[in-house]
KEZALUM-619268 format. One record per residue: residue in three letters; x, y negated, z of N, C-alpha, C in turn. Coordinates in pm, whole numbers, plus 50000, padded with zeros to 5 digits. Each point is the difference from the previous one (the first is absolute). Example, Ala and Ser with C-alpha at 12.3 -4.5 7.8 and 13.67 -1.06 7.14 Angstrom:
# KEZALUM-619268
res:n.c1:n.c2:n.c3:ca.c1:ca.c2:ca.c3:c.c1:c.c2:c.c3
ALA:51319:50569:50780:49911:49881:50000:50090:49880:50000
SER:49965:49895:49928:50082:49881:50006:49923:49891:50073
END
This chain:
# KEZALUM-619268
res:n.c1:n.c2:n.c3:ca.c1:ca.c2:ca.c3:c.c1:c.c2:c.c3
UNK:93847:26509:25639:49935:50127:49965:49984:50086:50124
UNK:49886:50075:50010:49983:50089:50113:50091:50120:49989
UNK:50034:50057:50114:50080:50122:49995:49910:50115:49957
UNK:50058:50094:49927:49929:50121:49966:50074:50116:50064
UNK:49929:50107:50027:50069:50117:50055:50072:50070:49887
UNK:50121:50041:50024:50083:50059:49896:50017:50149:50021
UNK:49982:50075:49893:50022:50145:50005:50149:50027:49982
UNK:50057:50085:50083:50142:50031:49991:50031:50093:49884
UNK:49897:50070:49949:50024:50094:49891:50001:49926:49867
UNK:50064:50060:49901:50011:49937:49868:49904:50062:49901
UNK:49942:50114:50035:49907:50066:49910:49865:50010:50069
UNK:49895:50003:49921:49867:50015:50056:49898:49931:49913
UNK:49875:50031:50023:49893:49938:49923:49984:49854:50039
UNK:49941:49923:49909:49955:49867:50036:49851:49989:49969
UNK:49929:49922:50080:49858:49979:49981:49972:49854:50037
UNK:49954:49923:49902:49987:49856:50019:49854:49955:50011
UNK:49912:50087:50048:49858:49962:50014:49936:50094:50101
UNK:49971:49948:50121:49939:50084:50104:49921:49913:50097
UNK:49905:50065:50067:49909:49929:50090:49989:50070:50134
UNK:49974:49921:50103:49989:50050:50137:49865:49958:50059
UNK:49980:50033:50127:49879:49959:50069:49992:49848:50018
UNK:50107:49928:49971:49994:49854:50005:49902:49947:49894
UNK:49981:50077:49892:49896:49964:49903:49906:50118:49984
UNK:50007:50074:49889:49902:50106:49977:50062:50138:49990
UNK:50120:50018:50056:50059:50133:50008:49952:50072:50125
UNK:50025:50130:50007:49954:50080:50115:50112:50034:50097
UNK:50126:49968:49964:50112:50026:50090:50053:49869:50057
UNK:50042:50004:50126:50066:49883:50058:50132:49976:49926
UNK:50057:49881:50012:50131:49977:49935:50105:50104:50041
UNK:50002:50034:50129:50098:50099:50045:49974:50136:49938
UNK:49874:50042:49995:49966:50129:49940:50034:50002:49852
UNK:49975:49890:49931:50034:49993:49857:50149:50018:49979
UNK:50081:49932:50079:50145:50010:49983:50048:50142:50030
UNK:49946:50062:50104:50040:50137:50032:49961:50096:49888
UNK:49881:49982:49942:49959:50085:49888:50090:49976:49880
UNK:50033:49875:49973:50091:49969:49889:50133:50071:50018
UNK:50051:49999:50123:50126:50070:50030:49986:50149:49969
UNK:49890:50060:50042:49977:50143:49973:49994:50028:49851
UNK:49948:49903:49924:49985:50015:49856:50129:49967:49923
UNK:50106:49970:50072:50127:49972:49935:50011:49860:49944
UNK:49917:49908:50050:50004:49861:49953:50110:49926:50076
UNK:50092:49940:49925:50109:49924:50060:49968:49851:50009
UNK:49919:49950:49906:49963:49858:49998:49850:49989:49977
UNK:49934:49928:50090:49855:49989:49996:49960:49853:50013
UNK:49915:49952:49909:49941:49868:50015:49863:50015:50065
UNK:49978:49929:50109:49870:49998:50067:49927:49875:49950
UNK:49886:50023:49932:49933:49893:49924:49852:49996:50035
UNK:49968:49970:50124:49860:49997:50041:49928:49883:49934
UNK:49867:50015:49988:49917:49898:49937:49987:49876:50088
UNK:50049:49888:49951:49976:49870:50063:50044:49993:50146
UNK:50095:50083:50040:50049:49995:50138:50143:50052:50008
UNK:50073:49947:50098:50136:50049:50027:50009:50054:50142
UNK:49885:50023:50064:50001:50035:50142:50066:50135:50028
UNK:50008:50087:49899:50063:50130:50022:50150:50003:49975
UNK:50055:49890:49949:50142:50002:49963:50096:50016:50118
UNK:49980:49930:50112:50097:50018:50109:50011:50145:50047
UNK:49886:50067:50015:50004:50140:50044:50065:50089:49895
UNK:49969:49976:49871:50058:50081:49893:50152:49983:49994
UNK:50046:49877:50012:50144:49974:49993:50072:50064:50119
UNK:49939:49987:50118:50061:50061:50119:50008:50151:49988
UNK:49892:50063:49951:50001:50145:49982:50095:50040:49890
UNK:50011:49917:49896:50096:50028:49894:50143:50002:50052
UNK:50032:49906:50088:50134:49999:50061:50025:50129:50078
UNK:49899:50046:50071:50015:50121:50080:50012:50124:49914
UNK:49917:50004:49892:49993:50122:49920:50101:50004:49886
UNK:50063:49887:49969:50093:49998:49888:49932:49983:49866
UNK:49891:49920:49998:49929:49968:49876:50006:49849:49980
UNK:50049:49956:49886:50002:49856:49972:49858:49951:49974
UNK:49958:49898:50071:49867:49943:49982:50014:49863:49930
UNK:49937:49988:49884:49996:49872:49930:49873:49928:50044
UNK:50012:49880:50058:49880:49928:50042:49920:49951:49880
UNK:49872:50038:49997:49919:49966:49885:49857:49967:50037
UNK:49920:49973:49898:49860:49966:50016:49931:50025:49867
UNK:49868:50017:50001:49920:50008:49878:49887:49898:50011
UNK:49997:49905:49908:49902:49892:50004:49905:50014:49881
UNK:49871:49999:50030:49898:50005:49894:49979:49860:49944
UNK:49974:49993:49869:49972:49871:49937:49897:50022:49890
UNK:49947:49891:49948:49896:50008:49898:50052:49944:49869
UNK:50007:50089:49899:50043:49963:49866:49874:49992:49915
UNK:49950:49880:49976:49870:49988:49936:49894:50050:50096
UNK:49935:50111:49965:49902:50061:50090:50046:50137:50050
UNK:50127:50034:49976:50052:50132:50035:50103:49989:50113
UNK:49987:50089:50098:50095:50002:50113:50130:50067:49958
UNK:50110:49933:50024:50133:50056:49982:50072:49999:50134
UNK:50099:50088:50014:50079:50006:50122:50146:49968:49967
UNK:50058:49914:50082:50140:49960:49983:50078:50048:50121
UNK:50100:50083:49976:50090:50047:50105:50112:49898:50020
UNK:50039:49982:50126:50113:49913:50030:50106:50078:50075
UNK:50124:49998:49951:50110:50076:50060:50108:49907:50058
UNK:50066:50049:50106:50107:49925:50066:49951:49863:50047
UNK:49877:49998:50050:49943:49874:50047:50062:49962:50135
UNK:49986:49873:50036:50043:49951:50132:49876:49986:50087
UNK:49973:50096:50087:49875:49998:50078:49984:49878:50089
UNK:50110:49938:50040:49992:49886:50091:49985:49867:49928
UNK:49993:50001:49868:49988:49875:49927:49872:49927:50042
UNK:50008:49871:50030:49881:49929:50051:49886:49987:49898
UNK:50028:50022:49871:49893:49991:49900:49909:50123:50002
UNK:50047:50109:50060:49930:50127:49985:49877:50011:50090
UNK:50015:49971:50127:49891:50024:50096:49870:49928:49963
UNK:50003:49870:49965:49873:49935:49966:49930:50064:49880
UNK:50078:50042:49900:49940:50064:49883:49936:50132:50037
UNK:50067:50080:50082:49946:50130:50037:49874:49987:50084
UNK:49995:49899:50085:49878:49976:50079:49882:49975:49906
UNK:50025:49922:49896:49893:49970:49903:49958:50125:49925
UNK:50095:50082:49955:49966:50120:49924:49925:50100:50087
UNK:50044:50017:50125:49935:50095:50089:49859:49954:50036
UNK:49981:49869:50013:49866:49947:50028:49904:50032:49886
UNK:50052:49998:49878:49916:50034:49885:49954:50145:50007
UNK:50089:50090:50042:49961:50140:50017:49895:50014:50111
UNK:50023:49932:50113:49909:50011:50113:49861:49947:49965
UNK:49995:49900:49913:49871:49944:49960:49925:50095:49907
UNK:50074:50071:49915:49935:50086:49901:49950:50131:50059
UNK:50077:50062:50089:49970:50137:50042:49863:50017:50063
UNK:49955:49911:50090:49864:50017:50053:49893:49991:49891
UNK:50026:49921:49897:49904:49990:49891:49993:50130:49921
UNK:50113:50069:49985:49999:50131:49934:49916:50099:50081
UNK:50020:49999:50131:49925:50092:50086:49850:49970:49992
UNK:49965:49871:49999:49859:49963:49989:49942:50047:49867
UNK:50077:49987:49893:49954:50050:49869:49981:50151:50004
UNK:50091:50072:50065:49986:50145:50013:49875:50037:50078
UNK:49969:49923:50105:49879:50026:50078:49876:49981:49912
UNK:50004:49899:49913:49889:49979:49908:49984:50117:49903
UNK:50113:50069:49974:49998:50115:49910:49969:50130:50072
UNK:49973:49991:50130:49958:50119:50074:50108:50067:50082
UNK:50117:49937:50013:50110:50058:50077:50001:49936:50139
UNK:49972:50077:50101:49985:49949:50136:50137:49986:50066
UNK:50068:49889:49971:50130:49970:50057:49991:49870:50078
UNK:50092:49984:50097:50013:49871:50068:50144:49953:49988
UNK:50017:49870:49983:50135:49946:49986:50079:50017:50129
UNK:49932:49994:50114:50068:50017:50128:50066:50137:50009
UNK:49930:50105:49952:50057:50135:50003:50122:50010:49909
UNK:49991:49939:49882:50111:50004:49905:50121:49927:50056
UNK:49977:49884:50061:50109:49923:50056:50065:50075:50116
UNK:49918:50067:50081:50055:50077:50111:50086:50116:49949
UNK:49954:50067:49893:50076:50111:49944:50131:49952:49939
UNK:50002:49879:49947:50122:49946:49938:50104:49962:50104
UNK:49956:49979:50125:50094:49963:50106:50061:49863:49974
UNK:50133:49994:50009:50071:49872:49983:50021:49964:49854
UNK:49965:50090:49910:50021:49974:49857:49899:49899:49948
UNK:50038:49928:49895:49908:49913:49930:49902:50087:49923
UNK:49870:49983:50025:49900:50084:49934:50002:49974:49850
UNK:49997:50108:49924:49995:49992:49854:49898:50099:49946
UNK:49983:49998:49871:49905:50092:49939:50030:50147:50030
UNK:50127:50042:50010:50025:50140:50035:49939:50040:50135
UNK:50000:49906:50098:49938:50033:50129:49849:50018:49984
UNK:49939:49918:49917:49856:50014:49975:49973:50131:49927
UNK:50089:50035:49906:49986:50127:49930:50009:50118:50095
UNK:50094:49993:50094:50013:50107:50098:49874:50013:50086
UNK:49938:49886:50032:49876:50004:50078:49889:50069:49921
UNK:49995:49975:49870:49899:50066:49915:50022:50151:49998
UNK:50127:50041:50000:50030:50143:50004:49958:50059:50134
UNK:50034:49933:50110:49966:50049:50134:49851:50017:50018
UNK:49922:49909:49942:49856:50006:50015:49933:50092:49898
UNK:50079:50059:49910:49948:50098:49906:49933:49943:49877
UNK:50018:49871:49974:49938:49941:49881:50078:50034:49873
UNK:50127:50029:50015:50085:50044:49889:50092:50109:50052
UNK:50063:50070:49907:50089:50110:50040:50146:49960:50008
UNK:50036:49884:49944:50140:49961:49999:50010:49848:49987
UNK:50116:49949:50032:50025:49856:49986:49988:49958:49854
UNK:50052:50083:49910:49992:49964:49858:49855:49994:49954
UNK:49915:50090:50050:49859:49995:49965:49934:49874:50056
UNK:50042:49959:50120:49947:49877:50059:50029:49880:49912
UNK:50121:49994:49948:50034:49888:49912:49922:50009:49869
UNK:49994:50119:49943:49931:50015:49872:49851:49964:50011
UNK:49936:50042:50109:49856:49981:50013:49961:49864:50055
UNK:50087:49944:50088:49958:49882:50074:50096:49881:49997
UNK:50133:50024:50009:50091:49894:50042:50091:49944:49893
UNK:50018:50070:49890:50091:49952:49895:49944:49874:49935
UNK:50087:49927:49930:49956:49881:49929:49881:50034:49911
UNK:49890:49927:50015:49882:50022:49919:49904:50103:50055
UNK:50039:50073:50106:49911:50099:50061:49893:49929:50084
UNK:49893:50072:50039:49886:49935:50064:50030:49922:50127
UNK:50099:50045:50080:50030:49931:50126:50123:49910:49991
UNK:50052:49981:49881:50119:49916:49986:49966:49854:50023
UNK:50080:49936:50083:49987:49856:50025:50136:49936:49969
UNK:50006:49906:49909:50128:49935:49974:50042:49914:50118
UNK:50129:49974:50012:50046:49911:50106:50083:49888:49938
UNK:50016:49895:50076:50080:49888:49953:50146:50042:49996
UNK:50061:49986:49885:50139:50043:49984:50084:49884:49947
UNK:50128:49999:50032:50087:49898:49942:50019:50024:49851
UNK:50045:49900:49931:50036:50016:49859:50131:50076:49992
UNK:50032:50058:49883:50131:50064:49985:50115:49904:50027
UNK:49984:49874:49958:50105:49903:50025:50025:49977:50147
UNK:49890:49998:50079:50016:49981:50144:50067:50120:50064
UNK:49955:50122:49963:50058:50121:50060:50146:50015:49964
UNK:50032:49983:49873:50139:50013:49954:50086:49889:50061
UNK:49944:49879:50001:50074:49888:50055:50031:50017:50147
UNK:49904:50056:50077:50024:50024:50142:50114:50100:50019
UNK:49996:50108:49924:50105:50102:50014:50137:49940:49966
UNK:50007:49923:49893:50127:49936:49965:50045:49903:50109
UNK:49904:49926:50058:50033:49899:50100:50055:50063:50127
UNK:49959:50123:50032:50050:50066:50121:50117:50093:49968
UNK:50064:49974:49887:50122:50072:49966:49982:50135:49937
UNK:49876:50034:49960:49973:50134:49950:50003:50012:49850
UNK:49990:50124:49954:49996:50035:49859:49859:50043:49966
UNK:49923:49921:49922:49863:50037:49967:49993:50096:49882
UNK:49923:50107:50018:49991:50108:49902:49853:50037:49981
UNK:49957:50017:49876:49864:50043:49972:49982:50146:50039
UNK:49906:50027:50091:49976:50137:50046:49915:50079:49900
UNK:50018:50131:50002:49923:50098:49923:49936:49941:49873
UNK:50079:49972:49899:49946:49935:49879:49894:50081:49928
UNK:49989:50130:50027:49896:50080:49936:49862:49943:50029
UNK:49985:49932:50115:49869:49946:50036:49966:49872:49923
UNK:50094:49947:49926:49970:49882:49919:49923:50038:49874
UNK:49970:50127:49981:49925:50043:49881:49861:49938:49997
UNK:49953:49950:50114:49869:49934:50005:50004:49863:49931
UNK:50119:49947:49980:50013:49869:49935:49982:50014:49849
UNK:49935:49904:49941:49985:50000:49855:50127:49949:49932
UNK:50078:49923:50073:50124:49943:49946:50107:50108:49987
UNK:50078:50002:49893:50108:50098:49988:50097:49991:50117
UNK:50048:50115:50045:50087:50003:50118:50126:49917:49979
UNK:50054:50003:49879:50120:49921:49974:49975:49851:50025
UNK:49881:49953:49962:49967:49859:50021:49982:49971:50149
UNK:49938:50094:50073:49986:49984:50145:50137:49983:50064
UNK:50094:50085:49960:50135:49993:50057:50067:49868:49966
UNK:49985:49953:49878:50059:49872:49961:49943:49887:50085
UNK:49868:50003:50021:49936:49896:50081:50052:50005:50144
UNK:50005:50120:50058:50046:50014:50138:50148:49966:50013
UNK:50079:50035:49900:50141:49964:50003:50016:49848:50000
UNK:49915:49932:49924:50002:49855:50000:49969:49940:50136
UNK:49929:50076:50083:49965:49956:50135:50105:50042:50103
UNK:50102:50074:49955:50108:50038:50091:50012:50148:50028
UNK:49918:50085:49935:50012:50145:50019:50139:50046:49958
UNK:50055:50096:50079:50135:50048:49971:50007:50148:49966
UNK:49890:50073:50014:50009:50144:49972:49865:50066:49982
UNK:50004:50126:49954:49882:50083:49977:50022:50135:50069
UNK:49899:50047:50072:50006:50133:50062:49970:50104:49892
UNK:50099:50024:49916:49981:50088:49885:49987:50146:50041
UNK:50064:50038:50110:50000:50138:50046:49903:50010:50117
UNK:49893:50076:49982:49890:50000:50097:49935:50138:50000
UNK:49943:50037:50113:49950:50136:50019:49903:50045:49892
UNK:49908:49913:49958:49898:50042:49904:50031:49962:49857
UNK:50121:49951:49973:50038:49972:49862:50040:50128:49928
UNK:49956:50014:49877:50049:50109:49916:50141:49966:49951
UNK:50068:50099:49944:50133:49974:49945:49993:49893:49891
UNK:49897:50007:49917:49986:49903:49893:49978:49859:50055
UNK:49919:49989:50104:49978:49869:50061:50128:49946:50063
UNK:50071:50087:50070:50126:49956:50061:50097:49949:49894
UNK:50014:50075:49891:50090:49959:49892:49958:49866:49941
UNK:49870:49983:49982:49950:49875:49943:50029:49882:50093
UNK:49971:50016:50128:50023:49890:50094:50149:49969:50015
UNK:50082:50104:49995:50145:49975:50007:50046:49924:49876
UNK:49947:50035:49884:50038:49931:49877:49957:49854:50004
UNK:49879:49974:50049:49953:49862:50009:50085:49921:50099
UNK:50036:50063:50111:50087:49934:50098:50132:49960:49937
UNK:50058:50093:49925:50129:49971:49936:49986:49887:49899
UNK:49894:50005:49918:49982:49899:49896:49977:49861:50059
UNK:49939:49995:50117:49968:49871:50060:50097:49958:50109
UNK:50106:50079:50019:50100:49963:50099:49952:50008:50143
UNK:49913:50098:50027:49946:50019:50133:50061:50124:50066
UNK:50012:49997:50131:50048:50115:50074:49902:50116:49990
UNK:50052:50121:50009:49918:50120:50012:50007:50046:50146
UNK:49882:50025:50060:49997:50059:50134:49907:50121:49997
UNK:49991:50067:50115:49913:50117:50006:49967:50039:50142
UNK:49881:50057:50018:49961:50043:50134:49878:50089:49997
UNK:49976:50065:50112:49892:50098:50010:49865:49936:50025
UNK:49996:49885:50071:49876:49941:50051:49938:50093:50104
UNK:50086:50049:50090:49956:50092:50104:49907:49930:50098
UNK:49886:50065:50030:49905:49951:50099:49972:50102:50110
UNK:50026:50127:49974:49965:50102:50099:49866:50063:49969
UNK:49912:50002:50098:49874:50076:49988:49911:49951:49888
UNK:50006:49872:49965:49911:49951:49894:50047:50044:49862
UNK:50124:50046:49989:50049:50061:49876:50067:50131:50040
UNK:49921:50101:50035:50053:50116:50071:50099:50085:49923
UNK:49999:49996:49869:50093:50083:49923:50124:49925:49954
UNK:50017:49879:50049:50111:49915:49957:50098:49985:50115
UNK:50126:50038:49976:50101:49998:50105:50100:49886:49978
UNK:50048:49947:50112:50104:49899:49991:50124:50061:49935
UNK:50060:49926:49909:50122:50047:49933:49977:50078:49874
UNK:49894:50084:49997:49979:50087:49884:49863:49981:49934
UNK:49916:49912:50053:49870:49978:49939:49919:50127:49994
UNK:49953:50031:49879:49923:50123:49979:50090:50119:49967
UNK:50128:49986:50029:50093:50111:49983:50105:49978:49894
UNK:49975:49904:49909:50096:49981:49891:50056:49858:49996
UNK:49982:49924:50109:50054:49864:50003:50148:50003:50033
UNK:50078:49929:49922:50143:49988:50027:50045:49860:49961
UNK:50031:49919:50099:50042:49862:49976:50153:49996:50000
UNK:50062:49965:49888:50148:50001:49994:50061:49900:50098
UNK:50101:50045:50073:50062:49914:50100:50073:49882:49939
UNK:50037:50011:49872:50074:49888:49940:49911:49878:49973
UNK:49869:50013:50022:49912:49884:49987:50021:49900:50113
UNK:50058:50048:50111:50015:49914:50116:50104:49890:49982
UNK:50109:50030:49929:50110:49903:49995:49960:49867:49935
UNK:49928:50001:49885:49955:49870:49948:49909:49925:50095
UNK:49919:50074:50077:49912:49937:50098:50082:49937:50112
UNK:50100:50073:50046:50086:49947:50107:50073:49873:49953
UNK:50045:50003:49875:50073:49885:49947:49909:49877:49996
UNK:49875:50020:49956:49907:49886:49997:49968:49952:50140
UNK:49979:50094:50092:49965:49963:50137:50114:49924:50066
UNK:50123:50035:49965:50116:49932:50059:50014:49858:49949
UNK:49934:49975:49884:49993:49865:49947:50120:49952:49927
END
């Protein structure tokens, strides 16, 4: 198992879903950890999309700042025709199975993004992929970077408007990408020692299949938990997802899904102001990770 940075304090917030500039966040790993410290976060999972490149810096800064960093990842997969995201916690970044899979997933993103920009140009938005890639810097280009470019050029007023008008699933500039199956994504996370958890289940509302059945299917593939506590979940949704987790013997986790500028009103640790992830959720996760 990889080492994680340990917080010396016994009290503090936990946040098990966050992103850095290694994927589509706006803060570097170090900046994210420092902000988490300011926000009173004692334990933070760094879960960038399809990459672990930000973990070494986050763990090192966590050691310095006194924030425990749980090494994680978020992998997109295709359930039927709907994209789902699987979070992986306590992963082993050096596992030899991981790098080849991530190269394949990142190549799929790189192949899709220029096609999205070309579609936007056909729709009258004068963007170039070279400009977007330059603005993203060392980060893997994602739809949020394209959305930010649309804002900069004045075609929309906000990132959320960019997604609604152009980039969301089914929108005019949406281009699907090749994604692994849920079994492949979950299996990879299990193979590298991690705990696979279904992210933000509220987004599964696009599925025609009942959520309980989705969970049963994913559990059969090796899923171990549900992110029942999430920034945009209502109290009723949280209660429902927690109840389903209990009934199906799945772990409950929670996180903000912090990205920074692309979700400007959402803060690490507190989400939209009312997020509170109970610290006692960590112990069952630690027990599973310890094997």
